N, C-alpha and C positions, 0 to 999 in steps of 0.2 A: 390603270382600263383592265376590266376583267374578259378574259378570249375563253370562250367554249368550243372546241371541235366536235362531232360528230362522226361519230362510224356510219356507213348506208343503213343498216337496220336501224337509226334514230339512238343508241347506244353513245354516251358519252365516249370520247375518245381520251382527251386532255384540257384540263382546266387550267388555265394559269392569267399573272397578270404581266404588264409593261409598264411602264413609266416609263415615257420621252423613246418607244420603242423601245426600250431596251428590256427582257426577262427582272421581275422583283418582286419579290415574297412567294410565297406557296404555290410548286408545279405538281403535279399532279397526273397523269396516263392509266388510263385503264386498258382490261383486255378486250375484246367483242363481246363476253359473257358477261361486261359489267363491273368485274373486280378489278381493282386495283392494280396495277402494273408497279407502278414505279410514284413514291413520292418523294419531294426535296423541297427543300427553300432554292433560291438567286438572290444573289444580292449586286445588282450592279454588273448586272448577265452571267454571273460566274456561281455555277452552282457551288453554295456556302453554309454549311453544317449539316444535317445529318441527313441521307438519302439511304433511302427502303426499296428496297425489290421485292415483290410477292411474287408467290406461285398462281400460275393462275387456273391449279383445278378445285383447291381451295384457300387462297386469302392467307396460306398461313404466311412470315415473314421467310423466305430464303437467304438475303442476303443484306447485309447494314455498313453504309459506309460514309465516314465521315470527310466533311472537305473543309477549307479553309482558301476562302476568295479563290475558287477553281484547283483547288490543285489539293488532289486524296492524302491526308493527312492516315486515315489505317480502313482495316474493312475486316468482317468477320460473317462467316459463309456460317447461315447457322446449319446448313445441311451437313455440310460437313465437322461444322466446329471450326472450323479452321480462322486462326486468327491474323491477322499480317498490320503488324504496325510498321510505314513507310516512315523515312526521315524527311524533316523541311529539305 
């Protein structure tokens, strides 16, 4: 089931899906100005795949992280050009 939450000003704050009460599928949060804040995917209630975090003022990608069944396996900070690969 798809869910949408809003800020007091009517701008969407979150869009996500749940299956049997558990997060599953695309999950997006937004800044109050309407720009995307975070986009990721959930599988069985856990972050799974790429997570992208955006800057609030221009919508450019700030950080990319990769998750495997809720465990972060890598991170790339585009602002500082720093990459961290994490062991399983």
